[in-house]
N, C-alpha and C positions, 0 to 999 in steps of 0.2 A: 796664361789664362787671363781673359779679359776681366776688368774690374766691373762689379755690378753697381759701383757708386756713381751717382749722377755728377756731372761736372759742376763746379762751383759757379754761381751766378754773380756776375759783376754788378757793380752799383748801377751802371747804365742799363743793363738788362733788367735789373729789379725795378727800376723806374719805369721802363717800358712795359713790364708786366703789370704793374700797378695801374698804368694808364689803360692797358687793355681790359683789365678787370673792371675799371670804372666805366669803360665804354660798354662792356657787357651789361652792367647794372642799368645804365641809362637806356639800353635797348631792351630791357626786361629779358635778359638771357642768363643762363648759368652753364659753365663748362662742366662736362661730365667728369673730368679728372679731379675736380675738387668735391664732387658730390657722390661718387660711385659707392662709397661705403654705406651711405644711407639709402641710396636708390637700389642697390643690389647687394644686400647683406648675404653672408654665407648660409644663414638659416633665417626663418622669419623672425622679425623683431617687432612684435605687436606693441601698439600704444596701450591697448587695454591690459588690465592686470587681473590676476585671480581675485575674485570677490565673492563674499557670502552675504546673502540677505536672509535673515531669520523670519520665518512665518510668525513667530511670537511677537515680533516687532512690526511687521507689515500690517497684520490684520487690525490691531488697535488703531493704527494711523488711518487705515482705510475707513474704519468705523467712525472715527472723529471727522473725517472728511464728509462722511454721509450725513453727519449732523449739521455741517456748516456750508456745504457746497451743493447746490441743486443740480439736477440733471436736466438738460434741455438744450435748446438752440444757443449757440455761443460756445459753451463748454462741451456739449454733445455727449460726452461720456465721463463718468467719474472714474477715470483710470489714472493711476499714479505710476510713472515709469521708474524702472530701476536704473540707477546712474553708475556707470563704471568710473572710478576715480582717475583712471588713466586717460580719459577722453575729454579732458578740458571742460568739464561741466555739461557736455552734451547729454541729452536724456536717452542714452543708449547703453545697453548691457555689453555689447561688443560693437566693432565698427560696422557690422552688417545686420545685427539683430536687435530688435526692440522688445522688451519684456515689461509687463506692467501688471499690477493687481487692480482689477476692476470690481467695483462695489455697487450693488443695486439694492436700494432699500425696499421695505415692504410696499407692495402695490405700485412701485415705481415703473415708469416706462422710459426707455431711451429711444429717441426718434430715429427714423431711417436716414441712412446716408450710404454712400459707396465711394470707393477709392481704388486707385491702381494697386496699392499695396495689398499683398496677400496677408491673410490673418487666420488665426485659430484661437480657440478658447479651450483651456484644460481645467477640469473641475476637481479640486482636491476634496471638497466637502460641500454638502448642501444639495438642494433640489428645489423645484418649483418655479424656475425661470425658464421661459421659452425664448429662443432666438428665432426670428422669422427671417429666412434667407430667400430673397426673391419671392416673398409671400408664402413660403412654405414653413409652417411652424415646427421647430425642432426642439424637443425637450432637452434640458441640460441637467445632468445628474452626476453624482460622484463617480470619478474615474473615466468619464466620457471625454473624448476629443471631438470638438465641434469645429468645422471648417467654414471659412468665409473667403473663397477665392476672390482675386482682384475683380473690381467693377461689378460685384454683386450687392444689390441693396440689402441691408440688414438692419434689424432693430431688435430690442430686447424688452421683455415685460415680465415683472415679478408677480405671480398670481397668489402669493402667500402673505402672511403677516410677519414674515421673518426675512431679514436681509440675507443676501448671498454674495459671496466673493469668489472670484476665479482668476486665473492667469490668462492674460492676452499675450500672444506672440505675433509679431509682424516683421516684415522686412523693410521697415521705414528707413533705416540708415542706408541700406543698399540703394533703394529707389531714389533717395535724396542725393546720394553721391553721383548717380548717373543722370540726375535731373529728368526723371521720367514719371513724376507723380502728378496725378489728377484727382480731384475730389469734388463730389456733388452732394448737395442736400436732397433728401427725399421728402415725401409728404409728412406733415406734422402728425397726422393720425396714423395709428398702426394699420398695417395692411390687413391683419386679422388678429382676433383674440382667441382663436381656436387653440385647444390644448390637447391634440391627439397624442396617444402613446407612441405612435409610429408615424413619422413624417412621410410625405410623398416620395422624397428621394430615397429613403430607406426601403420603401415598398418596391421601388424599381431596381435599386442597385445593391441592396443589402443582403444578397443571397450568395454565399460563398461559392466561387467557381462558376457562377452563372451570369452571363452577360446578356442584357436585353438587346436583341438584334435590331429592334426598331428605334433605339435611342441614339442620339449623336455621341461622338467621342471627343469630349473636351480635353484640353491640355491639363487642367487641374481636375482633381477628383470631383465627380458629380455626386458622390456620397458625402453628405454634410455631417454625419454622426457616426463615430466609431465607438461602440458601446463597451463599457467595462467588462460586462459578462463574457464577451468574446475575447477581449484582450487577456483577461484573467485565465480563461480556459486554455488559450494558446500557450501562454507562458508556463502554466502548470504542466501541460502535456510535454513540453520540451524537457523539463526536469524529470518527469516520470520516465521518459525514454532514456535519459542519461542514466538513471538508476538501473534500467534494464540492459545497459551496455550498448545502446544504439545511438546513432548520431542525431544531432539537432541543435545542441548548444554551441555557442561561439568559443567557449573555453570552459573548463571544469566549474560547475556550479553557477554558470552565467548564461541565462536565457535572454533572448532579445527578439522582439517583433518590430517590424517596420510598418507604418501605416501607408498603404499604397492606393493608387488610383485603380479602381476595379475595371476601368475601361482600357487602361494601357499597361498596367502592372508597374508603372513608374511611381515616383514619389507622389504623395497625396497633394502636395502643393508644388508649384513650379520652381520656387526659390528657396524653400525650406524643407528639410527632412524632419520627420517626427518619428520617434521610436519609444518603446517602453522596455525597460530592462528589469530583470528580476535576478537577484543574487540569493542563492541558497545560504542558509545559516552556516557560518564558518568559512565563507568564501573570501579569498584574496585574489583580486584580478591582476592581470599583467599590467605593467607600466607602459602606457601607450601615448604616442604623440601623433597628432593629426593636423595637416594643413587646413586651415579654416577654423572657425570658432563655433562654440556651442553654449547653450544654457540648459541646466538641469534643474528639475524639481523632485525632491523626495516625496513620493506619493504615500508610502507606508513603510514603517520599519525605521531602523537606525544603523549608523555605521560611521566610519571615518573615511573621508575622501582626501586624497593628496592631489593638489593642483599646482604644478610648478614647485616653488619652495614653500607653498602654504599647505597647511594640514588642518582640516576642519572636522569637528564632530557634528554630524548632521542628523536630523530627524524629520518627521512628517511635516511637509509644507515648505521646508527650507529650500532656497534657490541658490545656485552658484553658477558662475560662468567659467568657461575654459578658453583662454586666449589661444590663438593659432600657435601650434607647435609646443604648447605647454604640456608637460607630462601629466598624465591622469591615471589614478589607481584608486580602487575601492578596497576596504576591508570591513567585513561585517560579521559580528558574532551571532546576531539575532536574525539576520536576513533583511532584505529591503527590496522595494520596488521603486524605480526612478524613471521619470519621464524626461526625455531629451529632445531638444530641437536644435537644428544646426543649419549652416549655410552650405552643407555638402552638395546639394544639387547644382549650385552655381559653380563651386570649385571644380566639380567633376566636368560640367559642361565646358568649362574653359581649359580643360586639360591640365589642371594644376593640382590634382589630388595626390596626396602622399601620406602614408602612414608608416610609423616605425614602432617596434616593440623593444623594450629594454628589460634586462635582467634586474630583478629587485633585490637580489642577494647582496 
């Protein structure tokens, strides 16, 4: 039987190898045989780590920023990014996802700009702010998902005497990695100060199962507002059907809806997937691993989440990230609703999607 051992290297050969490696360095080259473990691991080895950000800590810091940091040209937005400790200080929640708490004080206005990066806003609490997207005023209210697809001018204004905070999600790290980002300032003055209950885009696109034939079909969703009343009703209906013994939930006690583009039925944004999950009281989910990363925010309720080797007790407003291929599971006695956004559309478009389920026993 042939030996699997490599032949011994002589002193002369070692010297020649060292000379070769020095030449590689001088030519800005790296041999695959010394790097393959890092370049092609047997499973994903993310730099990001599981991380929890508590709403009870985030909101007071945002309020303090509201007292000290103005909104306007230069700073543009009073948004404070969540930083993953595994990413060397970069202001990213994961290598592809940017998440931040944005805070707008009473009667404040955030001026218009646009950028290549896709964006959304998710509201945990509060109302009275309108975001104007391409001049279309969109109300922001508790439980709503508000979209700003790439290169859409957008601005915000608070019509009340109370501050409001929400979560921003963008694909900033992804766009930065592929060097595809552009940014433009808009006018200093708001495009409109109208405050309609229903925006123009909702009047056109917000009718379930009905597509306006005369409207164009954009890649990102033309619907800028997904209202909580519809999300709540859809999740509730899934669990009602489960109790009747009919299909609809993804697993026992676990209802999920995905926010989609009404023109194409694809994801609402081209680079990020947005979902809302509802866990019935007493539910324990399967242990799941997914290629690609995600960020979650607890909208309502409480429970325990397992992410990799970490285990967190979570409640309303708390955010956490799930690195690629880290195991994820929920346990809740009281029940909970959780918003999730991820890089799934990109992973799927590249043919890299993979999911695995593991036994928790």
